[in-house]
N, C-alpha and C positions, 0 to 999 in steps of 0.2 A: 504494499500500500504506499502510495506516494505521500511524502510529508511536505510537499511544496505546492504552492499555488501556480496558476497559469494566468497570463494576462494577454489579451489580444492587442495588436498594435494600436488600433484606434482608441482603446481604453487607456493605454499608456500615454498616448498623445494628449488625451483629455486631462490626465493627471499631471503631466508636465506643464501643460498650459495653465492649469489651475494653481500651479506652484506647490504641489504636494512635496513634502520632504522625503524623497526617495533617493537611494543610491542606485544608479544604473551601472552594473558591473559587466563590462565587455570582456569575455574570456577568449576572444580570438587572438591569433598571433599578430604581432605588430605589422608584419608585411601584408596582411590581408587588406585588400582595398575596401572602399566604402565605409568611411568613418561614420559612426553613430554619433548623433549630437550630444556632446557633453558627458560621456561616461568616464568612469575609471577603467583604464585598460589594464587587466591583470591576466595574462595568458593562463589558460586552464592548468597547464603543468606547474605553474608557480603558485596556484591557490593554496595547496597544503603548507608550503614553506612560508607563506606571507599572510596566513589567515589572521594572525594577531593584528594586522593593519586594518582589519575590517571590524565594524561595530555590530555585534550580534543582536543588539536591540534596535538597530535601524532597519527600516524596511528596505530590502534589497531586491532588485529585479535584475536577473542575469540574462545576458544576450550573447548570441554568437551568430554564425552564418544562417543556419536553418532551424536552430532550436534544440539540437541534439546534444552538443557539448554543453550548452548552457543548462540543460535539464540535468545532466550528470553533475555539473559543478554545483547547481542549486541543491541537489540531493546530498552532495558532500557537505555543503554548508549546513543543511538541516540536520544531518547526522552529528554535527559538531555544535549544536546548540542555537543555531539561527532559526528562530521561530517565524519570522516574517520575511520569507524568501519566496520569490516567484520566478517562473521562467517565461520569457517572451515567446509566445507561440509564433512559429515561423521565422524567428530570428530577424536579422537585418534584411533578409530577403523579403520576408513578409511586411516589414516596415516600409521598404522601398515600393512594394507592390500596392500597398493600401494607404500609406500616409505621405511618403515623400518620394515621388518618382525621380527626383533629381539625384538621389543616392543610387550609384550604379549597382546593377544586379550582376552577380558573377557566379 
């Protein structure tokens, strides 16, 4: 059973526009194209060694290319005490398709 939430790109956009206090954690590699607006970039492989840099009490939404790595990273965070963690459904690709077509799809 999953311990993480899921959020659709349009809902995340509404929450960003509303000014909600959320951390967007991008777990893609730095060389991956299509920058997501304003997230903390922490490649998935670095999450375990840098988890202390993250606030387990802050709502965190994890993103990647299609939502698979981010779901794994979100599950990892949840298993380490992060109770307010969600995965962006469809990742940056879904964001580009539904929210911001100016972000390249790859």
